[in-house]
C-alpha positions as CSV (number, residue, x, y, z in Angstrom):
1,X,60.8,-80.7,-4.3
2,X,60.5,-77.2,-4.1
3,X,61.1,-75.0,-7.1
4,X,61.6,-71.3,-7.4
5,X,61.4,-69.7,-10.2
6,X,63.6,-66.7,-11.2
7,X,63.0,-64.2,-13.9
8,X,64.8,-60.8,-15.7
9,X,62.8,-58.9,-17.2
10,X,63.3,-56.3,-19.7
11,X,61.2,-54.5,-22.0
12,X,61.9,-52.4,-25.3
13,X,59.3,-50.5,-26.9
14,X,59.8,-49.7,-30.9
15,X,57.4,-46.6,-31.4
16,X,57.9,-47.3,-35.2
17,X,56.4,-51.2,-35.0
18,X,53.8,-49.6,-32.6
19,X,55.1,-53.0,-30.4
20,X,56.5,-54.0,-26.9
21,X,59.7,-56.0,-26.8
22,X,60.2,-58.3,-24.1
23,X,63.3,-59.4,-23.3
24,X,63.5,-62.0,-20.0
25,X,66.3,-63.8,-18.5
26,X,65.1,-67.7,-17.1
27,X,66.5,-69.1,-14.2
28,X,64.8,-72.5,-11.8
29,X,66.6,-71.5,-8.4
30,X,66.8,-74.4,-5.5
31,X,67.5,-77.3,-7.7
32,X,70.5,-78.1,-10.2
33,X,69.0,-77.2,-13.5
34,X,71.4,-78.5,-16.7
35,X,72.5,-76.0,-19.5
36,X,70.1,-77.7,-21.9
37,X,67.7,-77.4,-19.8
38,X,67.9,-73.7,-19.4
39,X,68.4,-73.6,-23.6
40,X,64.9,-75.1,-24.0
41,X,63.5,-73.2,-21.6
42,X,64.7,-70.0,-23.2
43,X,63.9,-71.0,-26.5
44,X,59.9,-71.3,-25.5
45,X,59.7,-68.2,-24.0
46,X,61.5,-66.6,-27.1
47,X,59.4,-68.3,-29.6
48,X,56.2,-66.9,-27.3
49,X,57.5,-63.6,-27.2
50,X,58.6,-63.5,-31.5
51,X,54.9,-64.5,-31.7
52,X,53.5,-62.3,-30.1
53,X,55.2,-58.8,-29.9
54,X,54.2,-57.5,-33.3
55,X,50.5,-58.1,-33.0
56,X,47.8,-55.8,-31.2
57,X,44.2,-56.7,-30.4
58,X,42.6,-59.8,-30.8
59,X,45.6,-61.0,-33.2
60,X,47.6,-61.1,-30.0
61,X,45.3,-63.0,-28.2
62,X,45.3,-65.5,-30.7
63,X,49.0,-64.9,-31.3
64,X,49.3,-65.9,-27.1
65,X,47.2,-68.6,-27.0
66,X,48.9,-70.6,-29.8
67,X,52.0,-70.1,-29.2
68,X,51.6,-71.0,-24.7
69,X,50.0,-74.1,-26.0
70,X,53.4,-74.7,-28.3
71,X,55.7,-73.7,-25.6
72,X,53.9,-75.1,-22.9
73,X,53.4,-78.7,-24.4
74,X,49.8,-78.8,-23.8
75,X,46.3,-79.1,-25.7
76,X,44.2,-75.9,-24.4
77,X,44.7,-72.4,-23.3
78,X,42.2,-69.5,-23.0
79,X,41.9,-66.1,-22.3
80,X,38.9,-64.6,-20.9
81,X,37.3,-61.6,-19.6
82,X,35.1,-60.9,-17.0
83,X,31.7,-59.8,-17.6
84,X,29.9,-57.1,-16.1
85,X,27.7,-59.0,-13.5
86,X,31.3,-60.9,-12.5
87,X,28.9,-63.9,-12.3
88,X,30.7,-65.4,-15.8
89,X,33.2,-64.8,-18.4
90,X,33.7,-65.5,-21.8
91,X,36.6,-65.9,-23.9
92,X,38.4,-63.8,-26.7
93,X,40.7,-66.6,-27.9
94,X,41.1,-71.0,-27.6
95,X,42.9,-72.8,-28.7
96,X,42.6,-76.6,-28.6
97,X,44.8,-79.4,-29.8
98,X,46.2,-77.9,-32.7
99,X,43.6,-75.1,-33.9
100,X,41.7,-72.4,-33.2
101,X,37.9,-72.4,-30.8
102,X,34.9,-71.1,-31.1
103,X,34.7,-68.5,-28.1
104,X,32.5,-69.2,-25.8
105,X,30.4,-67.5,-22.9
106,X,30.3,-69.8,-19.6
107,X,29.4,-69.2,-15.9
108,X,31.8,-69.2,-13.1
109,X,30.1,-71.3,-10.5
110,X,31.8,-74.5,-10.2
111,X,34.6,-74.4,-12.8
112,X,38.5,-73.7,-11.7
113,X,38.3,-70.9,-13.4
114,X,36.4,-69.5,-9.8
115,X,39.2,-68.9,-8.0
116,X,41.1,-67.5,-10.6
117,X,38.7,-64.7,-11.5
118,X,38.5,-64.1,-7.7
119,X,42.1,-63.1,-8.1
120,X,44.0,-66.3,-6.7
121,X,46.5,-68.6,-9.0
122,X,45.6,-71.5,-9.4
123,X,46.9,-74.7,-10.2
124,X,45.5,-78.8,-10.4
125,X,47.9,-81.3,-11.4
126,X,45.5,-83.5,-11.9
127,X,42.1,-85.2,-11.4
128,X,40.6,-82.0,-12.4
129,X,37.0,-83.5,-13.7
130,X,36.7,-85.1,-10.5
131,X,37.2,-82.1,-8.4
132,X,34.8,-79.9,-10.6
133,X,31.9,-82.2,-12.1
134,X,29.6,-79.8,-12.7
135,X,31.9,-78.0,-15.3
136,X,31.0,-79.3,-18.4
137,X,33.9,-77.9,-20.7
138,X,36.2,-80.2,-18.6
139,X,33.8,-83.1,-19.7
140,X,34.0,-82.7,-23.5
141,X,37.5,-81.6,-23.8
142,X,38.3,-84.7,-21.4
143,X,41.5,-82.9,-19.9
144,X,43.3,-83.8,-16.4
145,X,45.3,-81.0,-15.4
146,X,44.8,-77.2,-15.1
147,X,46.8,-73.7,-14.7
148,X,45.2,-70.1,-14.2
149,X,46.4,-66.9,-13.7
150,X,44.4,-63.9,-13.0
151,X,44.6,-60.9,-14.9
152,X,44.8,-57.5,-12.8
153,X,44.1,-54.3,-13.7
154,X,46.4,-51.1,-12.4
155,X,43.9,-50.7,-9.2
156,X,44.2,-54.8,-9.1
157,X,40.8,-55.7,-10.0
158,X,40.6,-58.8,-11.8
159,X,39.2,-57.9,-15.8
160,X,40.0,-61.5,-17.3
161,X,42.5,-64.7,-16.7
162,X,44.7,-66.7,-18.7
163,X,44.2,-71.1,-18.3
164,X,45.7,-73.9,-19.8
165,X,44.6,-77.1,-19.4
166,X,45.9,-80.2,-20.5
167,X,44.8,-84.5,-21.0
168,X,47.8,-85.5,-19.0
169,X,48.9,-84.5,-15.7
170,X,50.6,-81.3,-15.1
171,X,53.0,-81.8,-12.3
172,X,55.5,-78.7,-13.1
173,X,52.7,-76.3,-12.7
174,X,54.8,-73.4,-11.6
175,X,56.6,-73.7,-14.3
176,X,53.7,-73.0,-16.8
177,X,52.1,-70.7,-14.0
178,X,55.5,-68.2,-14.0
179,X,55.4,-68.3,-17.7
180,X,51.5,-67.2,-17.8
181,X,52.3,-64.6,-15.6
182,X,55.1,-63.0,-17.5
183,X,52.3,-62.6,-20.3
184,X,49.5,-61.4,-18.1
185,X,50.5,-58.3,-18.1
186,X,50.4,-57.7,-21.6
187,X,47.2,-59.6,-22.0
188,X,45.5,-57.7,-19.2
189,X,47.2,-54.2,-20.9
190,X,46.1,-55.3,-24.5
191,X,42.3,-56.5,-22.4
192,X,42.0,-52.9,-21.8
193,X,43.1,-51.1,-24.9
194,X,40.6,-52.9,-26.4
195,X,37.6,-52.6,-23.8
196,X,38.2,-48.4,-24.2
197,X,38.3,-49.1,-28.1
198,X,35.2,-50.8,-27.6
199,X,34.0,-48.3,-25.3
200,X,35.2,-45.2,-27.6
201,X,33.6,-46.7,-30.6
202,X,30.1,-47.5,-28.8
203,X,30.5,-43.9,-27.5
204,X,30.8,-42.6,-31.1
205,X,28.2,-44.8,-32.5
206,X,26.1,-43.3,-29.8
207,X,27.2,-39.9,-30.6
208,X,26.7,-40.9,-34.1
209,X,23.3,-42.2,-33.8
210,X,22.0,-39.1,-30.7
211,X,23.7,-36.4,-33.6
212,X,21.6,-38.2,-36.6
213,X,18.5,-38.4,-33.9
214,X,19.4,-34.3,-33.4
215,X,19.3,-34.0,-37.0
216,X,16.2,-35.6,-37.4
217,X,14.5,-33.9,-34.8
218,X,16.7,-30.4,-35.7
219,X,15.3,-31.0,-39.7
220,X,12.0,-32.7,-39.4
221,X,10.5,-31.1,-36.1
222,X,7.7,-28.7,-36.7
223,X,8.9,-25.8,-34.9
224,X,11.6,-23.3,-37.0
225,X,15.4,-23.9,-35.9
226,X,17.9,-21.4,-36.8
227,X,21.7,-20.9,-35.7
228,X,23.1,-17.3,-36.4
229,X,25.7,-15.4,-35.8
230,X,25.5,-11.9,-33.6
231,X,25.3,-10.2,-37.1
232,X,21.5,-12.5,-37.6
233,X,24.0,-14.6,-40.3
234,X,22.2,-17.8,-41.0
235,X,24.5,-20.6,-40.1
236,X,22.0,-23.2,-40.3
237,X,18.1,-23.8,-40.7
238,X,15.8,-26.5,-40.4
239,X,13.0,-27.2,-43.2
240,X,10.3,-25.6,-41.4
241,X,12.3,-22.2,-40.9
242,X,13.1,-22.4,-44.7
243,X,9.8,-23.4,-45.5
244,X,8.2,-20.1,-43.6
245,X,10.5,-17.6,-44.6
246,X,10.6,-18.9,-48.4
247,X,14.3,-20.1,-48.5
248,X,15.9,-23.0,-50.7
249,X,18.6,-24.9,-49.0
250,X,21.5,-23.4,-51.0
251,X,20.1,-20.4,-50.1
252,X,21.1,-20.2,-46.5
253,X,24.3,-19.7,-46.6
254,X,25.4,-15.8,-46.6
255,X,21.5,-15.0,-45.8
256,X,20.8,-12.5,-42.2
257,X,17.5,-12.3,-40.9
258,X,17.6,-8.7,-41.0
259,X,17.4,-9.0,-44.8
260,X,14.0,-10.5,-44.2
261,X,12.5,-7.3,-42.1
262,X,10.7,-4.7,-44.3
263,X,12.1,-1.3,-44.2
264,X,9.0,0.1,-41.8
265,X,9.6,2.0,-38.8
266,X,7.5,-0.3,-36.6
267,X,9.3,-3.2,-38.3
268,X,13.1,-1.9,-37.5
269,X,12.4,-0.5,-34.6
270,X,11.5,-4.4,-33.4
271,X,14.7,-5.5,-35.2
272,X,17.3,-3.2,-33.5
273,X,15.4,-4.0,-29.6
274,X,16.3,-7.9,-30.8
275,X,19.7,-7.3,-32.4
276,X,20.5,-5.1,-28.9
277,X,19.4,-8.2,-26.9
278,X,21.5,-10.6,-28.8
279,X,24.7,-8.3,-28.6
280,X,24.4,-8.0,-24.9
281,X,23.9,-11.7,-24.4
282,X,20.6,-11.4,-23.3
283,X,17.8,-14.1,-24.0
284,X,14.8,-13.2,-25.8
285,X,11.0,-14.5,-25.2
286,X,8.1,-14.6,-27.3
287,X,9.4,-11.2,-29.3
288,X,7.4,-10.5,-32.6
289,X,9.2,-9.7,-35.9
290,X,7.5,-9.1,-39.0
291,X,9.3,-10.7,-41.8
292,X,9.4,-10.9,-45.7
293,X,9.2,-14.2,-47.4
294,X,12.6,-14.6,-49.7
295,X,10.4,-16.2,-52.7
296,X,7.7,-14.0,-53.0
297,X,8.0,-11.2,-50.6
298,X,4.7,-12.0,-49.2
299,X,4.4,-10.3,-45.1
300,X,5.4,-13.1,-42.4
301,X,4.7,-12.5,-38.8
302,X,7.2,-14.6,-36.4
303,X,7.3,-15.1,-32.4
304,X,10.7,-15.9,-31.6
305,X,12.7,-17.2,-28.5
306,X,16.4,-16.6,-28.7
307,X,19.6,-17.8,-26.8
308,X,23.1,-16.6,-27.4
309,X,25.8,-19.5,-26.8
310,X,27.7,-18.9,-23.5
311,X,30.8,-17.9,-25.7
312,X,28.8,-15.4,-27.7
313,X,29.4,-16.6,-31.4
314,X,26.0,-17.5,-32.3
315,X,22.9,-17.1,-31.5
316,X,19.8,-20.1,-31.5
317,X,16.5,-19.1,-32.3
318,X,13.0,-20.6,-32.5
319,X,10.4,-18.9,-33.6
320,X,6.7,-19.8,-34.7
321,X,4.3,-18.8,-37.5
322,X,2.1,-16.3,-36.4
323,X,0.7,-14.7,-39.6
324,X,-2.6,-16.1,-39.7
325,X,-3.3,-14.5,-35.4
326,X,-1.6,-11.3,-36.3
327,X,-4.1,-11.2,-39.8
328,X,-6.8,-12.2,-38.1
329,X,-6.4,-9.8,-35.1
330,X,-6.0,-6.8,-37.4
331,X,-9.5,-8.4,-39.2
332,X,-11.2,-8.2,-35.9
333,X,-9.4,-4.8,-35.8
334,X,-11.3,-3.8,-39.2
335,X,-14.5,-5.5,-37.8
336,X,-14.2,-3.8,-34.2
337,X,-13.6,-0.4,-36.0
338,X,-16.0,-0.9,-38.7
339,X,-18.9,-2.2,-36.1
340,X,-17.9,1.3,-33.9
341,X,-18.1,3.4,-37.2
342,X,-21.7,2.0,-37.7
343,X,-22.8,2.3,-34.6
344,X,-22.2,5.8,-34.8
345,X,-23.8,6.7,-38.2
346,X,-26.6,4.7,-36.6
347,X,-26.6,7.4,-34.1
348,X,-26.6,9.9,-37.1
349,X,-30.0,11.7,-37.7
350,X,-29.6,11.7,-41.8
351,X,-31.5,14.2,-43.6
352,X,-33.9,11.3,-44.8
353,X,-34.8,7.9,-44.3
354,X,-36.2,7.9,-47.8
355,X,-36.3,9.5,-51.0
356,X,-39.5,11.8,-51.4
357,X,-41.0,13.5,-54.3
358,X,-42.8,13.0,-57.1
359,X,-41.2,15.7,-59.7
360,X,-40.0,14.7,-63.5
361,X,-36.3,15.7,-62.2
362,X,-36.1,13.7,-59.3
363,X,-37.5,10.9,-61.3
364,X,-34.4,11.5,-63.8
365,X,-32.2,10.6,-60.8
366,X,-34.3,7.8,-59.5
367,X,-33.9,6.0,-62.9
368,X,-30.6,7.0,-62.9
369,X,-29.9,5.5,-59.3
370,X,-31.4,2.1,-60.6
371,X,-29.7,1.7,-63.5
372,X,-25.5,2.8,-62.1
373,X,-26.6,0.6,-58.9
374,X,-25.8,-2.7,-60.0
375,X,-22.5,-2.0,-61.5
376,X,-19.1,-1.6,-59.8
377,X,-18.8,2.1,-61.4
378,X,-17.9,5.1,-59.9
379,X,-20.7,7.6,-59.3
380,X,-19.9,11.4,-59.0
381,X,-22.8,13.3,-57.2
382,X,-23.2,17.1,-58.2
383,X,-24.9,19.4,-56.8
384,X,-25.6,22.3,-54.5
385,X,-25.4,21.8,-50.9
386,X,-28.2,20.4,-49.4
387,X,-29.9,18.7,-52.0
388,X,-29.7,15.2,-50.8
389,X,-26.4,14.2,-52.6
390,X,-25.3,11.1,-49.5
391,X,-29.3,10.5,-49.5
392,X,-28.8,9.4,-53.3
393,X,-25.4,8.1,-52.6
394,X,-27.3,5.3,-50.0
395,X,-29.2,4.7,-52.7
396,X,-27.0,3.8,-55.1
397,X,-25.4,1.1,-52.1
398,X,-28.6,-0.1,-50.9
399,X,-29.4,-1.2,-54.1
400,X,-26.3,-2.8,-55.3
401,X,-24.6,-6.4,-54.6
402,X,-22.7,-4.9,-51.7
403,X,-25.6,-3.5,-49.6
404,X,-25.1,-6.1,-47.1
405,X,-21.7,-4.6,-46.9
406,X,-21.0,-1.3,-45.2
407,X,-21.4,2.4,-47.0
408,X,-18.5,4.5,-45.3
409,X,-19.2,7.5,-45.0
410,X,-16.5,10.8,-45.0
411,X,-16.7,14.6,-45.3
412,X,-14.0,15.3,-46.6
413,X,-14.3,18.9,-46.0
414,X,-14.4,18.4,-42.0
415,X,-11.7,16.9,-42.3
416,X,-8.5,19.0,-41.4
417,X,-5.9,18.9,-44.5
418,X,-3.4,17.3,-42.2
419,X,-5.6,14.1,-41.2
420,X,-7.3,13.5,-44.1
421,X,-4.8,11.2,-45.3
422,X,-4.9,9.0,-42.0
423,X,-8.6,9.4,-41.7
424,X,-9.4,7.4,-45.6
425,X,-6.0,5.4,-45.4
426,X,-5.2,5.1,-41.6
427,X,-1.4,5.0,-39.8
428,X,0.7,2.9,-38.5
429,X,2.5,3.5,-34.9
430,X,4.8,6.5,-34.8
431,X,3.8,7.8,-37.8
432,X,3.8,10.8,-36.9
433,X,3.4,13.0,-33.1
434,X,0.7,11.4,-31.5
435,X,0.0,8.2,-33.2
436,X,0.7,5.9,-30.4
437,X,-1.6,3.0,-32.2
438,X,-2.1,1.9,-35.8
439,X,-5.0,3.4,-36.9
440,X,-7.4,1.3,-39.6
441,X,-8.6,4.1,-42.7
442,X,-12.0,4.2,-43.9
443,X,-10.8,2.5,-46.6
444,X,-10.0,-0.6,-45.1
445,X,-13.4,0.0,-43.2
446,X,-15.1,-0.1,-46.4
447,X,-13.4,-3.0,-48.0
448,X,-16.2,-5.0,-49.6
449,X,-18.7,-2.2,-49.4
450,X,-19.0,1.4,-50.8
451,X,-17.2,4.4,-49.6
452,X,-18.8,7.8,-50.1
453,X,-16.4,10.5,-50.0
454,X,-18.7,13.5,-49.4
455,X,-17.2,17.4,-50.4
456,X,-14.3,15.1,-52.9
457,X,-13.2,19.0,-54.3
458,X,-12.1,19.9,-50.7
459,X,-9.3,17.0,-51.3
460,X,-5.5,18.3,-50.8
461,X,-3.5,17.3,-54.0
462,X,-1.2,15.3,-52.0
463,X,-4.5,13.0,-51.2
464,X,-6.1,13.2,-54.5
465,X,-2.5,11.0,-55.7
466,X,-3.7,8.0,-52.9
467,X,-6.9,8.6,-54.4
468,X,-6.3,8.0,-57.9
469,X,-4.2,4.8,-56.9
470,X,-7.1,3.2,-55.1
471,X,-9.3,3.8,-57.7
472,X,-6.5,2.4,-60.8
473,X,-5.0,-0.4,-58.7
474,X,-7.2,-1.3,-55.7
475,X,-4.3,-0.9,-53.1
476,X,-2.4,1.9,-50.8
477,X,-0.4,2.3,-48.1
478,X,-0.9,2.9,-44.5
479,X,0.8,6.5,-43.3
480,X,4.1,5.7,-42.2
481,X,3.7,1.9,-43.1
482,X,5.6,0.2,-46.4
483,X,2.7,-2.9,-46.7
484,X,0.8,-2.9,-49.8
485,X,-3.0,-3.4,-48.9
486,X,-5.4,-4.4,-51.2
487,X,-9.2,-3.6,-51.0
488,X,-12.1,-4.0,-52.9
489,X,-13.9,-0.9,-52.7
490,X,-17.0,0.8,-54.6
491,X,-16.0,4.5,-54.9
492,X,-19.1,7.3,-54.9
493,X,-18.2,11.0,-54.6
494,X,-19.9,14.1,-54.1
495,X,-19.4,17.5,-54.7
496,X,-21.1,21.1,-54.9
497,X,-18.2,23.0,-57.1
498,X,-17.8,22.6,-60.3
499,X,-14.6,20.1,-60.2
500,X,-14.9,20.3,-63.8
501,X,-13.8,23.7,-63.4
502,X,-11.2,22.8,-60.7
503,X,-9.4,20.1,-63.0
504,X,-9.0,23.0,-65.7
505,X,-7.7,25.2,-63.4
506,X,-5.7,22.9,-61.9
507,X,-6.7,22.7,-58.5
508,X,-8.2,19.5,-58.6
509,X,-6.2,16.7,-60.7
510,X,-7.8,15.9,-64.6
511,X,-7.0,12.1,-64.3
512,X,-8.6,11.9,-60.8
513,X,-11.9,14.0,-61.6
514,X,-12.1,11.6,-65.2
515,X,-11.6,8.4,-62.9
516,X,-14.2,9.5,-60.6
517,X,-16.6,10.9,-63.6
518,X,-17.4,7.8,-64.7
519,X,-21.3,8.2,-64.1
520,X,-22.2,11.7,-63.1
521,X,-25.8,12.3,-61.1
522,X,-26.4,15.7,-61.4
523,X,-29.3,16.7,-58.4
524,X,-31.6,19.5,-59.6
525,X,-31.9,22.0,-56.3
526,X,-34.9,22.6,-54.5
527,X,-35.8,25.6,-56.8
528,X,-36.2,23.7,-60.2
529,X,-38.6,20.6,-58.4
530,X,-40.9,22.7,-56.9
531,X,-43.2,19.8,-57.1
532,X,-41.4,18.4,-55.1
533,X,-41.9,21.1,-52.0
534,X,-45.5,19.9,-50.8
535,X,-44.7,16.2,-50.3
536,X,-41.4,17.5,-48.5
537,X,-43.1,19.4,-46.2
538,X,-46.0,17.0,-45.2
539,X,-43.3,14.4,-44.5
540,X,-40.9,16.6,-42.2
541,X,-44.6,17.6,-40.4
542,X,-45.4,13.9,-39.6
543,X,-41.9,13.3,-38.5
544,X,-41.1,16.0,-36.4
545,X,-44.5,16.1,-34.8
546,X,-43.6,12.9,-33.6
547,X,-40.3,13.5,-33.0
548,X,-41.4,16.7,-30.7
549,X,-44.7,15.2,-29.4
550,X,-46.9,18.0,-31.2
551,X,-50.4,16.9,-33.0
552,X,-50.6,19.1,-36.5
553,X,-52.9,18.2,-38.8
554,X,-53.3,20.9,-41.4
555,X,-51.0,23.3,-43.2
556,X,-53.0,26.3,-44.7
557,X,-52.7,26.6,-48.3
558,X,-51.3,30.2,-48.0
559,X,-48.4,28.9,-45.8
560,X,-48.0,26.2,-48.7
561,X,-47.6,28.5,-51.4
562,X,-45.0,30.7,-49.4
563,X,-42.6,27.9,-48.7
564,X,-43.4,26.7,-52.2
565,X,-42.0,30.5,-53.9
566,X,-39.4,30.8,-51.6
567,X,-36.0,30.3,-53.3
568,X,-34.3,27.8,-50.6
569,X,-31.0,28.4,-51.5
570,X,-29.8,25.9,-48.7
571,X,-32.4,23.2,-50.4
572,X,-34.1,20.3,-48.6
573,X,-31.6,20.9,-45.8
574,X,-33.0,24.7,-45.0
575,X,-36.6,23.2,-45.7
576,X,-36.2,20.3,-43.1
577,X,-34.5,23.0,-40.5
578,X,-37.3,25.6,-41.5
579,X,-40.4,23.1,-40.9
580,X,-38.6,21.7,-37.5
581,X,-38.3,25.4,-36.2
582,X,-42.4,25.5,-37.1
583,X,-43.3,22.2,-35.4
584,X,-41.8,23.7,-32.6
585,X,-43.6,27.1,-32.7
586,X,-47.0,25.9,-34.1
587,X,-49.3,25.8,-30.8
588,X,-52.4,23.9,-32.4
589,X,-53.1,21.4,-34.8
590,X,-52.2,23.8,-37.9
591,X,-48.8,24.4,-39.1
592,X,-47.4,28.4,-38.6
593,X,-44.7,29.9,-40.5
594,X,-45.2,33.2,-39.1
595,X,-42.9,35.7,-40.6
596,X,-41.0,35.9,-37.2
597,X,-40.0,32.3,-37.8
598,X,-37.1,33.5,-40.6
599,X,-37.7,37.4,-41.1
600,X,-34.5,36.8,-43.3
601,X,-36.1,34.5,-45.4
602,X,-39.2,36.9,-45.9
603,X,-36.9,39.6,-46.9
604,X,-34.7,38.3,-49.4
605,X,-37.2,35.7,-50.9
606,X,-38.0,36.4,-54.7
607,X,-41.2,37.0,-55.7
608,X,-41.6,34.1,-58.1
609,X,-45.5,33.7,-58.2
610,X,-48.5,35.9,-57.3
611,X,-50.2,34.1,-54.0
612,X,-53.6,33.9,-55.7
613,X,-51.9,31.2,-58.6
614,X,-52.3,27.9,-57.4
615,X,-49.2,25.9,-56.4
616,X,-49.3,23.5,-58.6
617,X,-49.3,25.8,-61.7
618,X,-45.9,27.2,-61.0
619,X,-43.6,27.0,-64.2
620,X,-39.8,26.7,-64.5
621,X,-39.7,29.8,-67.0
622,X,-40.2,31.3,-63.3
623,X,-36.8,29.6,-61.6
624,X,-34.5,32.8,-61.2
625,X,-31.5,32.9,-63.3
626,X,-28.3,31.2,-61.6
627,X,-26.9,34.5,-61.2
628,X,-29.6,35.8,-59.5
629,X,-29.9,32.2,-57.6
630,X,-26.2,32.9,-56.4
631,X,-27.1,36.3,-55.4
632,X,-30.0,35.0,-53.2
633,X,-27.8,32.8,-51.5
634,X,-24.9,35.4,-51.0
635,X,-27.8,37.7,-49.3
636,X,-29.2,34.9,-47.2
637,X,-25.8,33.8,-45.7
638,X,-25.0,37.5,-45.4
639,X,-28.2,38.0,-43.7
640,X,-27.5,35.2,-40.9
641,X,-24.4,36.2,-40.5
642,X,-25.2,39.5,-39.4
643,X,-27.5,38.2,-37.2
644,X,-25.3,35.8,-35.1
645,X,-22.7,38.9,-35.2
646,X,-20.6,37.1,-37.8
647,X,-20.1,33.9,-35.4
648,X,-19.9,30.7,-37.4
649,X,-19.3,28.0,-35.0
650,X,-21.1,27.2,-32.5
651,X,-25.1,26.2,-31.7
652,X,-25.8,29.3,-31.9
653,X,-23.5,30.1,-34.9
654,X,-24.2,30.8,-38.8
655,X,-23.3,27.7,-39.8
656,X,-25.8,25.5,-37.4
657,X,-28.9,28.3,-38.3
658,X,-28.0,27.3,-41.9
659,X,-27.5,23.7,-41.0
660,X,-24.0,23.8,-42.6
661,X,-20.5,21.9,-41.4
662,X,-18.5,25.5,-40.5
663,X,-16.0,24.7,-43.3
664,X,-18.3,24.4,-46.0
665,X,-20.1,27.8,-44.7
666,X,-16.3,29.2,-45.1
667,X,-16.1,27.7,-48.6
668,X,-19.5,29.2,-49.9
669,X,-18.5,32.3,-48.2
670,X,-15.1,32.9,-50.2
671,X,-16.4,31.5,-53.4
672,X,-19.6,34.0,-53.0
673,X,-17.2,36.7,-51.9
674,X,-19.1,37.3,-48.3
675,X,-16.5,39.3,-45.9
676,X,-17.1,40.9,-43.0
677,X,-16.9,44.5,-44.5
678,X,-19.8,43.5,-46.3
679,X,-22.3,46.6,-45.8
680,X,-26.0,46.0,-46.4
681,X,-27.4,43.1,-48.8
682,X,-27.1,44.1,-52.2
């Protein structure tokens, strides 16, 4: 008989209980149904509705299959979901023979569920096992009949199915299909909700795992990462960044990157450029910043790459520690500058290659050199101009433990007052007008070796302060910089001034004088060691003969006595120049020092001994007094100035003829009172 089931369904949502109430009325049309049957059907539906309306999730599925089995009088009911490959399904809840059963996963092929999960309603009233002989579940359960309805999503796609099976024939299948269809929509909605929750949970778990992986990568990355706002205030920093910057995790909050930048012109300039770039929202690539570690203040250089966030609220910065590279480049620059300096030194013509002489005064000097060379004590070499102070300084260095390192020479009198500090200690880029690059000073060049400060008495007072600091603390700062530079340098100073008197008069710092005067070495002038003049003459003759290409083998006794008896106000340097000129003018194998070589010398030379006396018999008692020596030097300088028409500088100037630096000559003129208004020779 054809039956038509008619349902009137209403719903009521209870937000407080988070549940859906189904209100329905059931009737069978096309046949006459007794009031008793109608009441029985309504009771069955009411049982199912009341059993599932307050449940959600898996509890809903379990409640649904249990109450469907009870209401429809069948032994087995289950609800399933179709798997991703759409070739298998798995159950979400199974009721069988009065209890819940284990969920299972099963292939579609060869099962009555295949048609249902293809979108069809299926009813097999009997002989279900014969129809599907390969379905092992049907055999295990021993069922006879089957009804199934698909679960369709909002787009009409099958997502699962609801099935009931009975051990008896199921002739009232349409009734069961109609009832299952009523609850299929709710089951489909609950299934989709669970799938959505599962997807969200998996996404959340994946996000957590991703965040954990990101956090691990962020914290353990070998490259430093920092998130900071536009004022360089740290938001977070990884372990590498904290290690490089000397920070602890509790110090991150409130720390600003710019607070780690030293207050130097160059470092602040680079910081300003970086902050300006961040303010414009422009990425920076490879900017180099100089910083100071938070824990110990040690300098650190970083090369950073920064990316502002799209909304401009923070900046992501990655940086590398390049401190070793910067220090290596600076050491390379220092060594290159040192090498350049040494090459220039080699090219220079020094007064001597070795100490020449055999006098008692010179022997005492050599003994002192041997005593002090093995120490690191400061040495102050005192003596008149041209007595060989640089030669003694070289002897001290070459006999010391520092002999394998450079001896750096600085003539303090030859440097302008405004540049002497830069020459000694170096300067940073931009320290003053014209400072276009960083310059390494002589103290840095001399690191590990010796620095020879010639004419130390000409150093300006403001530079004397820094010299004192180097001697006391072995550290200094470049001009325009704030970084302390540690050096290991031995200081040898020299002067032709009365430095003690200068210290007493206040023109030279007393504390610096006593620091320099640890081991004074007084060099005697050439007039006080006349026994050394003959060997010096022979030495210079051999040297300049080879250099100029002359073959001079004899020196007349009279010539040698004239040289020995001369006062030599310019000391050994003057003797060297006289011999070089004599070698040039000599025409034969005999050295000729004619009166015309240095007529001013002949005019002012003191008559210290008769020409007939042997050179070796000259006595110290015949050496003129200090006053007469100064007078001789004054007259000699005055005569040379008159000869050059008072020209001091240039190849034909008085300084060149006297083998003096122009600054030194001006200093001697001032000390001796030589002025252009001076008339004649006193």
